[in-house]
Steps between C-alpha positions, in 0.01 A plus 500: 500500500462141610162399638426830673220596259341157468133527589364338813143383536338515844164499670384635834273325749295732713169481682445141391544573129790470259575780250723467196750784455640634172851385421768722650867526409760373744638853504169652613475615859290379791317834477388411148397153618281661766331721244430191289347335807292808569376501143385139545360517853429864581723488810724805512878445514533653846240249629670193353702255706665248267582207721734308270668784311820530699866594475738301720215395726356849547209673332631655179462875475362666191838588348619141454478353150329166449828347382659579836229298675551186288126447467388173345307487175122467561544606860176529696542808719322489833364841597332658798338839458186702553280591205370854520239655275651436159377746241429775752851440632644614168469854631749433778731231361875562537740492209719194450786499750404844630556421866818299437678705236412867508635731234838493678580827327654305215686714250514363147865585451593295806377175347612395154270210416310617194746346253588181686438193286319301770233769537467560128433127469226527762341784305512296180324217682225738615465631144456143378279359776298787648158535339363851464125556482473799270212727595562759229739475208809724487463811286750618240754768594413500870751492782462262795403584859528221761332561836517336838180492711560489875612836643533625140136518390333448837560445870452128547555490875252749640146395584211640298150409383566578133794495261440867424607596853840337450554601138788737436377849407482581128534132403244507220619838375855363495409186306277692259784737415765228480287289268534761225873429470555162667371146496442416867596180684426421865764286676451395861696257716176322591278236343293571190163475673605769748611727216172457317298563814696813591457643151124445529488660844684806370290525185808466280388193304181665369595866467378646169792742446790253498576130462753267662697282260556213745585404857815323623518319834774355721561208262655741249758611758844346552719444803848653505780476753694809602817496712376777728126433526472127447217343299228732372215474253489759220299604195713472184356707216680264263206262544278754323765609251564137403133448417443844345815616315345839419573595860847543648687711754483783246123537530406335832455645847406304812351651817541316829540600864770233552836574339621139501249416227712707258823303544471326163408823319642788706464770235131432452379526859350799677460455875169655592432620853301236685136587563427398859248603767245595237257660743767747615668564164219480246444876494866593457659228284569644152759251375294373207391851408863608455589177320231576241715790382826304509367206299346732243820702468737208452260330258493818292856628526719194560570241230721283722406442866849360563622860500274591794574490872165418658639574846487865399158485337365791703771727359448397137434789264420426135696677227334799339461391143210609289494175306447307823223734605333455163544124531330494840212720379447278196504183713257646753265606221525153348422337835201730548358432152559127546317502835212688341481245220483219754 
């Protein structure tokens, strides 16, 4: 692997102040660097102009890796950019690389990267170095649900006075139902402070009917190179599985509106329809309502999620077995009695 994954330490100078950045791997992308800068300064990636981050004399686009730019250790990045309202801006902040690398209609079978040694090594490094702040401990015998935020749980681009206006319909009902069978993790390609603020705005972090196990941000992601689509940043579930061996592809499902995030774990991803233009679609979007049934069914009737094809989730019909029906009834009764006891 050479020096490609050696960490590089940098700082950014902006508005007369210097900000230290977390160490990034040489294989991380410029897009991830910009999110790190945003996390430190509050300046959104699309507003940043990095004066001395260049490739062959030209401004480096977001898909370049840091190793390709030959950046010096302890580089002081010079940045120009406008600071907009920071916390309020969380409601309209774009996802990492959204404008540069759209979903590209990536099909998992077209890109065989999940078993490549270089990327498995990156995942192992994240498992070792990434620190998880556990909000609620994992529960025994629960499956794992990993959720994106932007365009999955709410419309982060439309303008509104409150988070409720941009929240996807049936969000709390969906999470309340899922929590009975799944431990829930939120993973967004943004900085941690934005994740925490969004969860507060949506009322997710304090809801009495369910709990979130932990949040993951962009630093838990890895950069991969594909022959057809170039360099992209993805969410490898192996980071979670490496830290919590009770979860695996057999009992994990990940919901995201961007298919490329599933490249390292193609069998575990379900591409949800993006929730956009909330004011126009709020009264007719029923995606989460239908997914309530799907998640409940597969948790009850399927012992190995690797056998499922999540692309056909809307056509899934559980087997008619009395023992499964009895199992679900017993579990629901147990959840109800447990909630009453609490």
